[in-house]
C-alpha positions as CSV (number, residue, x, y, z in Angstrom):
1,X,-38.3,12.0,-4.9
2,X,-38.9,11.3,-1.3
3,X,-37.2,12.7,1.8
4,X,-35.0,9.6,2.0
5,X,-33.9,10.1,-1.7
6,X,-30.4,11.5,-1.6
7,X,-28.5,9.6,-4.2
8,X,-28.1,10.2,-7.9
9,X,-26.5,7.3,-10.1
10,X,-24.8,8.4,-13.3
11,X,-24.0,5.7,-15.8
12,X,-21.0,6.3,-18.2
13,X,-20.9,3.5,-20.9
14,X,-17.6,3.8,-22.5
15,X,-16.3,1.7,-25.2
16,X,-14.2,-0.4,-23.0
17,X,-15.5,0.4,-19.5
18,X,-19.0,0.8,-18.0
19,X,-19.0,2.9,-15.0
20,X,-21.8,3.6,-12.4
21,X,-21.0,6.4,-10.1
22,X,-23.1,7.5,-7.1
23,X,-23.5,11.5,-6.3
24,X,-25.4,13.1,-3.5
25,X,-27.5,15.9,-4.5
26,X,-24.9,18.3,-4.0
27,X,-22.6,16.6,-6.5
28,X,-20.2,15.1,-4.0
29,X,-18.8,11.9,-5.6
30,X,-19.8,8.7,-3.0
31,X,-18.6,5.5,-5.0
32,X,-17.7,4.0,-8.1
33,X,-18.4,0.6,-9.5
34,X,-17.0,-0.3,-13.2
35,X,-17.2,-3.3,-15.5
36,X,-14.8,-3.7,-18.3
37,X,-16.6,-4.7,-21.3
38,X,-15.2,-5.8,-24.8
39,X,-15.4,-5.3,-28.5
40,X,-14.0,-7.2,-31.5
41,X,-11.7,-5.4,-34.3
42,X,-11.8,-7.1,-37.7
43,X,-9.3,-7.2,-40.6
44,X,-11.9,-5.7,-42.6
45,X,-12.2,-2.5,-40.4
46,X,-15.0,-3.8,-38.4
47,X,-15.5,-2.7,-34.6
48,X,-18.7,-4.5,-33.1
49,X,-19.8,-4.9,-29.7
50,X,-22.5,-7.2,-28.2
51,X,-25.9,-5.6,-27.3
52,X,-27.0,-8.1,-24.6
53,X,-23.5,-8.3,-23.1
54,X,-23.5,-4.5,-22.8
55,X,-26.7,-4.6,-21.0
56,X,-25.3,-7.3,-18.6
57,X,-22.4,-5.4,-17.9
58,X,-24.2,-2.4,-17.2
59,X,-26.5,-4.3,-14.7
60,X,-23.6,-5.8,-13.1
61,X,-22.0,-2.3,-12.7
62,X,-25.3,-1.0,-10.9
63,X,-25.3,-4.1,-8.6
64,X,-21.7,-3.6,-7.7
65,X,-22.5,0.0,-6.8
66,X,-24.8,-1.3,-4.1
67,X,-22.1,-3.1,-2.3
68,X,-20.4,0.3,-1.9
69,X,-23.4,2.6,-1.0
70,X,-25.6,1.4,1.9
71,X,-29.4,1.3,1.1
72,X,-28.7,2.3,-2.3
73,X,-31.9,1.2,-3.8
74,X,-34.2,3.3,-1.2
75,X,-31.8,6.2,-1.5
76,X,-31.8,6.5,-5.2
77,X,-33.7,9.5,-6.7
78,X,-32.9,8.9,-10.2
79,X,-30.7,6.9,-12.7
80,X,-28.9,8.9,-15.4
81,X,-27.1,7.3,-18.7
82,X,-24.6,8.6,-21.0
83,X,-22.4,6.6,-23.2
84,X,-19.9,6.3,-26.2
85,X,-21.1,8.4,-29.2
86,X,-21.8,7.5,-32.9
87,X,-22.0,3.9,-34.0
88,X,-25.0,1.8,-34.9
89,X,-27.0,-0.2,-32.4
90,X,-30.0,-1.7,-34.1
91,X,-32.9,-3.4,-32.7
92,X,-35.8,-5.3,-33.9
93,X,-38.9,-7.3,-32.9
94,X,-39.4,-7.6,-29.3
95,X,-36.5,-5.2,-28.7
96,X,-34.1,-7.9,-29.6
97,X,-30.7,-6.9,-31.0
98,X,-30.3,-7.1,-34.8
99,X,-26.7,-8.6,-34.7
100,X,-23.8,-6.6,-32.9
101,X,-23.5,-3.0,-32.9
102,X,-21.1,-1.0,-35.1
103,X,-19.0,1.1,-33.0
104,X,-17.8,4.4,-33.7
105,X,-14.4,2.7,-34.2
106,X,-16.0,0.8,-37.2
107,X,-14.1,1.9,-40.7
108,X,-16.4,-0.1,-43.0
109,X,-18.4,2.8,-44.1
110,X,-15.2,4.8,-45.5
111,X,-16.1,4.2,-49.2
112,X,-19.8,5.4,-48.7
113,X,-18.4,8.5,-46.7
114,X,-16.0,9.2,-49.6
115,X,-19.3,9.1,-52.0
116,X,-21.4,11.1,-49.8
117,X,-18.7,13.8,-48.9
118,X,-18.6,15.0,-52.7
119,X,-22.3,15.0,-53.2
120,X,-24.4,18.0,-54.0
121,X,-26.2,18.2,-51.0
122,X,-23.0,17.6,-48.7
123,X,-22.5,21.4,-47.8
124,X,-26.2,21.9,-46.9
125,X,-26.2,18.8,-44.6
126,X,-23.1,20.1,-43.0
127,X,-24.6,23.5,-42.3
128,X,-27.8,22.0,-41.0
129,X,-26.0,19.7,-38.5
130,X,-22.9,21.6,-38.1
131,X,-21.1,18.2,-38.2
132,X,-18.6,16.9,-40.6
133,X,-19.2,13.6,-42.2
134,X,-17.1,10.7,-41.1
135,X,-17.0,6.9,-40.8
136,X,-17.9,7.0,-36.9
137,X,-21.4,8.1,-37.5
138,X,-24.7,6.4,-37.5
139,X,-25.8,8.1,-40.7
140,X,-22.8,7.3,-42.6
141,X,-23.2,3.5,-41.2
142,X,-26.9,3.3,-42.1
143,X,-26.1,4.6,-45.5
144,X,-23.4,2.1,-46.2
145,X,-25.6,-0.6,-44.7
146,X,-28.3,0.2,-47.3
147,X,-25.6,-0.3,-49.9
148,X,-23.7,-3.5,-48.6
149,X,-26.5,-5.4,-46.5
150,X,-29.9,-4.1,-46.5
151,X,-31.2,-7.0,-45.2
152,X,-29.9,-6.1,-41.8
153,X,-32.0,-2.7,-42.1
154,X,-35.1,-4.6,-43.1
155,X,-34.8,-6.8,-39.8
156,X,-34.4,-3.5,-37.7
157,X,-37.2,-1.3,-36.4
158,X,-35.1,1.3,-34.9
159,X,-31.4,2.7,-34.9
160,X,-30.1,3.3,-31.4
161,X,-26.7,4.5,-29.9
162,X,-25.1,2.7,-26.9
163,X,-26.8,4.9,-24.0
164,X,-30.3,4.7,-26.1
165,X,-29.9,0.7,-25.8
166,X,-29.4,0.9,-22.2
167,X,-32.4,3.2,-21.7
168,X,-34.5,0.9,-23.7
169,X,-33.4,-2.0,-21.2
170,X,-34.0,0.1,-18.2
171,X,-37.4,1.7,-19.2
172,X,-38.8,-0.3,-22.4
173,X,-38.7,3.2,-24.4
174,X,-37.0,3.5,-27.7
175,X,-35.6,7.0,-27.8
176,X,-32.6,9.1,-28.4
177,X,-31.3,12.4,-27.0
178,X,-31.3,15.8,-28.9
179,X,-27.2,15.7,-28.9
180,X,-27.0,12.6,-30.9
181,X,-30.0,13.1,-33.2
182,X,-29.0,16.5,-34.4
183,X,-25.4,16.2,-35.0
184,X,-26.3,13.0,-37.2
185,X,-29.7,13.4,-38.7
186,X,-31.1,17.2,-37.4
187,X,-30.7,20.7,-37.1
188,X,-29.0,22.1,-33.9
189,X,-31.0,25.2,-34.0
190,X,-34.3,23.6,-33.4
191,X,-33.2,20.2,-31.9
192,X,-35.3,18.2,-34.2
193,X,-34.7,15.7,-37.2
194,X,-34.1,17.5,-40.5
195,X,-35.5,15.8,-43.8
196,X,-32.9,17.9,-45.6
197,X,-30.1,15.8,-43.7
198,X,-31.8,12.6,-44.1
199,X,-32.2,13.0,-48.0
200,X,-28.7,14.2,-48.3
201,X,-27.6,10.9,-46.6
202,X,-29.9,8.9,-49.0
203,X,-31.7,7.6,-46.1
204,X,-35.3,8.8,-47.0
205,X,-36.8,5.1,-47.2
206,X,-35.3,4.4,-43.7
207,X,-36.4,7.4,-41.6
208,X,-38.7,4.9,-39.8
209,X,-35.7,3.8,-38.1
210,X,-35.1,7.1,-36.3
211,X,-36.4,7.2,-32.6
212,X,-38.3,9.8,-30.8
213,X,-36.1,12.4,-29.2
214,X,-36.3,12.9,-25.3
215,X,-34.3,15.5,-23.3
216,X,-33.6,13.9,-19.9
217,X,-32.9,17.2,-18.1
218,X,-36.7,17.8,-18.7
219,X,-38.2,14.5,-18.4
220,X,-37.7,10.8,-17.3
221,X,-39.2,7.5,-17.6
222,X,-39.7,4.9,-14.7
223,X,-37.5,2.0,-14.2
224,X,-39.2,-1.3,-15.4
225,X,-39.8,-4.1,-12.7
226,X,-37.7,-6.6,-14.9
227,X,-34.8,-4.1,-14.9
228,X,-35.2,-3.4,-11.6
229,X,-35.0,-7.1,-10.5
230,X,-31.6,-7.4,-12.6
231,X,-30.1,-4.1,-11.3
232,X,-30.9,-4.3,-7.8
233,X,-32.8,-0.9,-7.9
234,X,-36.4,-0.3,-7.1
235,X,-39.1,-0.4,-10.0
236,X,-40.3,3.0,-10.7
237,X,-37.2,5.0,-10.1
238,X,-36.9,7.8,-12.5
239,X,-34.4,7.1,-15.4
240,X,-33.1,10.2,-17.3
241,X,-31.6,9.7,-20.8
242,X,-28.4,11.9,-20.9
243,X,-26.6,13.4,-23.8
244,X,-23.6,11.9,-25.5
245,X,-20.6,11.2,-23.6
246,X,-18.3,14.1,-24.9
247,X,-20.7,16.8,-23.8
248,X,-21.4,15.3,-20.7
249,X,-17.8,15.1,-19.7
250,X,-17.3,18.7,-20.9
251,X,-20.5,19.7,-18.9
252,X,-19.1,18.0,-15.5
253,X,-15.7,19.7,-16.4
254,X,-16.7,23.1,-16.9
255,X,-17.3,23.9,-20.5
256,X,-20.2,26.1,-19.5
257,X,-20.1,27.8,-16.2
258,X,-21.4,31.6,-17.4
259,X,-17.6,33.0,-18.3
260,X,-17.6,34.0,-21.9
261,X,-14.9,32.6,-23.9
262,X,-14.1,29.7,-21.8
263,X,-13.5,26.3,-23.4
264,X,-12.8,22.5,-22.3
265,X,-10.5,19.9,-23.6
266,X,-10.5,16.3,-22.6
267,X,-7.0,15.0,-23.1
268,X,-7.2,11.3,-23.1
269,X,-6.5,8.5,-25.6
270,X,-8.2,11.0,-27.8
271,X,-8.4,14.7,-27.8
272,X,-11.6,16.4,-27.5
273,X,-11.8,20.3,-27.7
274,X,-14.9,22.1,-27.0
275,X,-16.6,25.5,-26.6
276,X,-20.0,26.6,-25.5
277,X,-21.8,29.1,-27.7
278,X,-25.2,29.9,-28.8
279,X,-26.5,28.7,-32.0
280,X,-26.4,31.9,-33.7
281,X,-22.4,32.0,-32.9
282,X,-21.5,28.7,-34.6
283,X,-18.5,29.1,-36.7
284,X,-19.1,26.8,-39.8
285,X,-15.5,26.3,-41.3
286,X,-14.9,26.1,-44.9
287,X,-13.4,22.6,-44.8
288,X,-16.8,21.1,-43.3
289,X,-15.2,19.4,-40.2
290,X,-15.9,19.3,-36.5
291,X,-19.2,18.5,-34.5
292,X,-22.1,20.8,-33.3
293,X,-23.5,19.2,-30.2
294,X,-26.4,20.4,-28.2
295,X,-25.8,21.2,-24.6
296,X,-28.9,20.6,-22.0
297,X,-29.1,24.3,-21.6
298,X,-31.7,26.4,-24.0
299,X,-30.2,27.5,-27.0
300,X,-26.5,26.4,-26.1
301,X,-24.5,24.1,-28.1
302,X,-20.8,23.0,-28.0
303,X,-18.6,23.3,-30.9
304,X,-16.1,20.5,-31.2
305,X,-13.1,19.3,-32.9
306,X,-11.5,15.8,-32.0
307,X,-8.2,14.5,-32.5
308,X,-8.1,11.0,-33.2
309,X,-5.0,10.5,-31.0
310,X,-3.7,12.4,-28.0
311,X,-2.2,10.6,-25.2
312,X,-1.7,7.6,-27.4
313,X,1.4,9.7,-28.8
314,X,2.8,10.0,-25.6
315,X,2.3,6.0,-25.0
316,X,4.0,5.6,-28.2
317,X,7.2,7.5,-27.2
318,X,7.3,6.0,-23.8
319,X,6.7,2.6,-25.1
320,X,9.9,3.2,-27.5
321,X,12.1,4.2,-24.8
322,X,10.9,1.2,-22.6
323,X,11.7,-1.1,-25.3
324,X,15.3,0.2,-25.5
325,X,15.8,0.1,-22.0
326,X,14.2,-3.3,-21.8
327,X,17.0,-4.8,-24.3
328,X,19.7,-4.1,-21.6
329,X,18.1,-4.8,-18.3
330,X,14.6,-4.8,-16.6
331,X,12.0,-3.0,-18.6
332,X,10.7,0.1,-16.6
333,X,7.0,0.3,-15.8
334,X,4.9,2.7,-18.1
335,X,4.2,4.5,-14.5
336,X,7.8,5.1,-14.1
337,X,8.4,6.3,-17.4
338,X,5.5,8.9,-16.9
339,X,7.0,10.2,-14.0
340,X,10.1,11.2,-15.8
341,X,8.3,13.4,-18.3
342,X,8.5,16.6,-16.5
343,X,12.4,16.0,-16.0
344,X,12.8,15.3,-19.5
345,X,11.0,18.5,-20.7
346,X,13.4,20.5,-18.4
347,X,16.3,19.2,-20.2
348,X,15.2,19.8,-23.8
349,X,14.8,23.4,-25.9
350,X,11.3,24.3,-26.6
351,X,10.1,24.5,-30.3
352,X,13.3,22.7,-31.5
353,X,11.6,19.8,-33.2
354,X,8.2,19.6,-35.1
355,X,5.7,16.6,-34.4
356,X,2.3,16.0,-36.0
357,X,0.4,13.7,-33.3
358,X,-1.4,11.4,-36.0
359,X,-0.2,8.2,-34.5
360,X,-3.6,6.4,-35.1
361,X,-3.9,4.0,-37.9
362,X,-7.3,5.6,-38.7
363,X,-5.5,8.9,-39.4
364,X,-7.0,12.3,-38.4
365,X,-10.5,13.8,-38.2
366,X,-9.9,17.3,-36.5
367,X,-9.7,19.8,-37.6
368,X,-9.3,17.9,-41.0
369,X,-10.3,14.6,-42.0
370,X,-7.7,12.5,-43.9
371,X,-7.4,8.7,-42.9
372,X,-4.0,8.5,-44.6
373,X,-2.4,11.3,-42.1
374,X,0.6,9.8,-39.8
375,X,2.7,11.2,-37.3
376,X,5.9,12.7,-38.1
377,X,8.9,14.3,-36.6
378,X,10.3,17.1,-38.4
379,X,13.9,18.7,-37.8
380,X,16.0,16.0,-36.4
381,X,19.6,16.2,-36.3
382,X,22.3,14.1,-34.5
383,X,22.7,15.9,-31.3
384,X,19.0,15.2,-30.7
385,X,18.1,12.8,-27.5
386,X,15.3,11.2,-26.0
387,X,14.2,14.3,-24.0
388,X,13.9,16.4,-27.2
389,X,11.6,13.8,-28.6
390,X,9.5,13.6,-25.6
391,X,9.0,17.4,-25.7
392,X,8.3,17.4,-29.3
393,X,5.5,14.8,-28.8
394,X,4.0,16.9,-25.9
395,X,4.4,20.3,-27.9
396,X,2.4,18.4,-30.9
397,X,-0.3,18.1,-28.6
398,X,-0.6,21.7,-27.8
399,X,-0.2,22.5,-31.7
400,X,-3.0,20.2,-32.5
401,X,-5.1,21.5,-29.8
402,X,-4.7,25.1,-31.3
403,X,-5.2,23.8,-34.7
404,X,-8.8,22.6,-33.5
405,X,-9.7,25.8,-31.7
406,X,-8.5,27.8,-34.8
407,X,-11.2,25.9,-36.8
408,X,-13.7,26.8,-34.4
409,X,-13.2,30.7,-34.3
410,X,-11.7,32.8,-31.6
411,X,-8.9,31.4,-29.4
412,X,-10.4,30.5,-26.0
413,X,-10.1,33.0,-23.2
414,X,-9.5,30.2,-20.6
415,X,-9.0,26.4,-21.0
416,X,-10.8,23.9,-18.6
417,X,-8.8,20.8,-18.7
418,X,-9.8,17.1,-18.0
419,X,-8.6,13.6,-18.5
420,X,-5.8,11.7,-17.2
421,X,-3.0,13.9,-19.0
422,X,-4.3,16.9,-17.1
423,X,-2.1,15.8,-14.1
424,X,1.0,16.7,-16.1
425,X,2.4,20.2,-15.3
426,X,4.5,20.0,-18.6
427,X,1.3,19.5,-20.8
428,X,-0.6,22.4,-18.8
429,X,2.4,24.4,-19.5
430,X,2.5,23.7,-23.2
431,X,-1.2,24.0,-23.8
432,X,-1.3,27.3,-21.8
433,X,1.5,28.8,-24.1
434,X,0.3,27.3,-27.3
435,X,-3.2,28.7,-26.9
436,X,-1.8,32.0,-24.8
437,X,-4.6,31.4,-22.3
438,X,-4.7,30.4,-18.6
439,X,-5.6,26.5,-18.0
440,X,-7.5,25.4,-15.2
441,X,-7.9,21.7,-14.1
442,X,-11.2,20.1,-13.0
443,X,-11.1,17.9,-9.7
444,X,-14.1,16.0,-11.0
445,X,-12.9,12.5,-11.3
446,X,-15.9,11.0,-13.3
447,X,-16.9,14.1,-15.4
448,X,-19.2,12.1,-17.6
449,X,-21.2,10.3,-15.2
450,X,-21.3,13.7,-13.2
451,X,-22.6,15.6,-16.3
452,X,-25.5,13.0,-16.9
453,X,-26.4,12.9,-13.3
454,X,-26.8,16.7,-13.1
455,X,-29.3,16.4,-16.0
456,X,-31.3,14.0,-13.7
457,X,-30.9,16.4,-10.9
458,X,-32.6,19.1,-12.7
459,X,-35.2,16.6,-14.2
460,X,-36.4,15.6,-10.9
461,X,-36.5,19.0,-9.5
462,X,-33.5,19.1,-7.2
463,X,-32.4,22.3,-9.0
464,X,-34.6,24.7,-10.9
465,X,-32.3,25.3,-13.9
466,X,-28.8,23.6,-15.2
467,X,-26.9,26.9,-14.4
468,X,-28.0,26.5,-10.8
469,X,-26.9,22.8,-10.6
470,X,-23.6,24.0,-12.6
471,X,-22.9,26.3,-10.0
472,X,-22.9,23.8,-7.2
473,X,-21.6,20.6,-9.0
474,X,-18.9,22.0,-11.4
475,X,-17.6,25.7,-10.7
476,X,-16.2,25.0,-7.2
477,X,-14.1,22.2,-8.4
478,X,-12.0,24.0,-11.0
479,X,-8.6,24.7,-9.8
480,X,-6.5,28.0,-9.9
481,X,-5.5,28.9,-13.3
482,X,-2.0,28.4,-14.6
483,X,-0.9,31.2,-16.8
484,X,0.8,30.8,-20.0
485,X,4.6,31.3,-19.5
486,X,5.5,34.6,-21.2
487,X,8.9,33.3,-22.8
488,X,7.1,30.2,-24.5
489,X,4.3,32.2,-26.0
490,X,6.0,33.7,-29.0
491,X,8.0,30.3,-29.5
492,X,4.8,28.5,-29.9
493,X,3.4,31.1,-32.3
494,X,6.1,30.7,-34.6
495,X,6.0,26.8,-34.1
496,X,2.4,26.8,-34.8
497,X,2.8,28.4,-38.1
498,X,5.4,25.9,-39.1
499,X,3.2,23.0,-37.8
500,X,0.2,24.1,-40.3
501,X,2.5,24.6,-43.2
502,X,4.1,21.4,-42.7
503,X,0.8,19.4,-42.3
504,X,-0.7,21.0,-45.4
505,X,2.5,20.0,-47.4
506,X,2.5,16.5,-46.3
507,X,-1.0,15.4,-47.5
508,X,0.5,14.1,-50.9
509,X,3.5,12.3,-48.9
510,X,0.8,10.6,-46.7
511,X,-1.1,9.5,-49.9
512,X,2.0,8.0,-51.4
513,X,2.7,6.1,-48.3
514,X,-0.9,4.8,-48.1
515,X,-0.6,3.7,-51.6
516,X,2.6,1.8,-50.7
517,X,1.0,0.2,-47.7
518,X,-1.9,-0.9,-49.9
519,X,0.5,-2.4,-52.8
520,X,2.5,-4.5,-50.0
521,X,-0.9,-5.7,-48.8
522,X,-0.4,-4.0,-45.2
């Protein structure tokens, strides 16, 4: 790092958008450049993305950043990468793509997951990785490819994830990070691959596909000349391979600031609920669900439960209202409808209805896994109106968050909140009361890019430790805590008991509806 190197670039390669974000060494955000990428959904449950196109989009985002930051190439001290988790990005001879990537949205591995989940080695696999088996994961997808298209695996030389593919294009190095490696194929206690896990997945003969593990908070690799030409950066610039986007977002938003019992939820299209613990404090639930994902801090991991759908439920109820209004006049914008939420909440009674927020066609994955699960409203009568339905949906998100944290052990002593929905005072009030804990919102706009940039800052020596970096980049951006409203806490305590009873009782109903859909060819 030279005296003039005062910028770190964090790249967050999401499913539909790739962002390149410039930060100064103190953690201040300078500029953002983004490019929409694309993926293809198939009738067979497939969800695929082009590897070459993803790299082109990444390079375009980096070049766009140079248009916003003067002298970016000369000022860049390091580039850091994070991206969408799970999925399978196969690379073969001469680092060429072996077909399109299977994304975390891909559902084709469901039959293989069903078989593996009943295997004799499933519990030991779960206890080693700390992670429940689902169709999103690379291990499940590789096992399914082995059963259905082994020639695809035979052409491959390495199995990567999205950010790993971009790291390969930038540095020429085939590698993954401890987070992706361990929650899929390894042991979160020692951060290495586990033969027990690989054998439980039936992938012993394809162990050769697993790349080396690199911790981007400890080491970097130089930017290749050809990648420098495509991105507009300087050859030799240090490149840090960050961890998966879930923990990078949580790191940037405050999942770990040294405060015991704090947790972090990202309320976006999906809901991600995380708590940071040492590896010996991990709570492995009887259901075998959730994730344990390493943090770039020695012996610190995150326990994670993820709702398949969070704000997608709010989008549904608002779209329903928009459609009805549009029948009689101009259709209001989604933003107009969002602005009315707090007003509707004030005209409704807490806990009057029960809503299960399983609006996704893929069902639910946290804290239970059931592809047939669907959303439901319970308790309707003729007096209920739109404000009551809106409140029920938002309360359903609060109940789902509590359900997830209950599966991880103790209730958080404080919740840090990030994601677009964090701006809603109504949602913050519901979450605080549902969990009976104060809620604080992070002012960090691009938490995922910031998280991986923090790793690079430590790797190049700008900070001695990750904790020192967190103290400057993360803690000062946490807002004042919103305490739970005392009158709502007992209401939501009773509602949660009913919520759990109803969702457990609805399982056979979901199965029956799924069978009906299948028989009708839906």
